[in-house]
C-alpha positions, 0 to 999 in steps of 0.5 A: 287387357282391353276388358280391365282397363276399360273396366278401371279407366272407362277407354274403351280399346281394341284389341290391335288399338290395345296390343300398340299401347302396349309396344308404345309403353315398352311393354313386350309379350314374353312368358314370365320366368320361374324363380324358387318360391322358398328362396333367401335372399339374404343367405345369398347375398351371404353365400356370394360375399363368402364366395369373392372371398374365397376367390381372393384368398384360394391357393394360385393352383386350386381350383373351383368348380360347379356340380350337379346332376340333370336328367333329360327324358327321351323327349323333345322339349319344344322351344320356340322356332321361326315357323310361317305364319298359319302353318303348324310344325309338328315334332313326334313324340315317344310314348316311353319314359326312359332318360338318363342321369348325367352327374357332371361338374364344370370348372369356369376358370377351364369350361371343363368339365367332368361328366358321367352317365348312371344309371342312378345319383347316389353316394356311389355315384357322388363318390366316383365323380369326386374320384374322376374330378380329382383325376382331372386336375392332379396339380391342385392343392385343393378343388372347391365344388360347390353343389346343392344340397342333395342328400347323398352329398351328405352322406356318411360315406360321402363324409368320410371319403372327403376326409382324406379328399383333396375336395373341399365340399360347399354347400349352395344356399337351399332353393337357389339353381341361380347360383349354381354355374353347371346350371346354364350349361344343362340349359344350353344341353337342352337347347343344341340337344333335347329342344325341337328335337325327335329321336326314334330309338334311345340309343340315338337319344343316349349318342346325343346326349353323348356327343355334346358332352364329348364334344364340349370345345366345340362350344366354347364361344357360347360357354365363355359368355355363359357362363360368368360368375355374373349371379342374379339374386333371388328372393 
């Protein structure tokens, strides 16, 4: 940065002087944020308008859920932490590539969800999750489920199942994870269970992951802050 300022404006700063200047100008040193490169802003805006209309006109006992899958790998995820200056905090890693496949659906109204640990996420596991959602909401005349555009959600068997189901499946615009509230739950899950945590054995890793979802109520305060319908449009 100092070299660019000198070349562009002919003003010479030391490294510490440039850092102090940037702080005075309101800059902070942090990572950029990745966003979907192919996101369509107009499609997202149109989707949110329909979403607000649906919320306004839905039946009193109808339920809205957001559905998605997550695939945590049996390895620590490195995250920021407070480490004494000059020291290096080392976390062991695993050599294997084993992972879990977790399919879930989340209600933002109740801050509760239905989750399944699967060998793979496919048509059969999607239908199994639909059945679990219906069983958990016996009094809901309609269950509106928002999901991404994974191929198994559009499969013939899924369409046939939904014809006799209380579930109404609504697809999010392509490349729009920012509109899927359950993505925020996955973020909390990673932070609590995966960040800077080493599990020597896969069974230990699996148990910790399952415990998070079994005890989701213990994160109620954080969930109330995270799982809002304050959507950020990108693109």
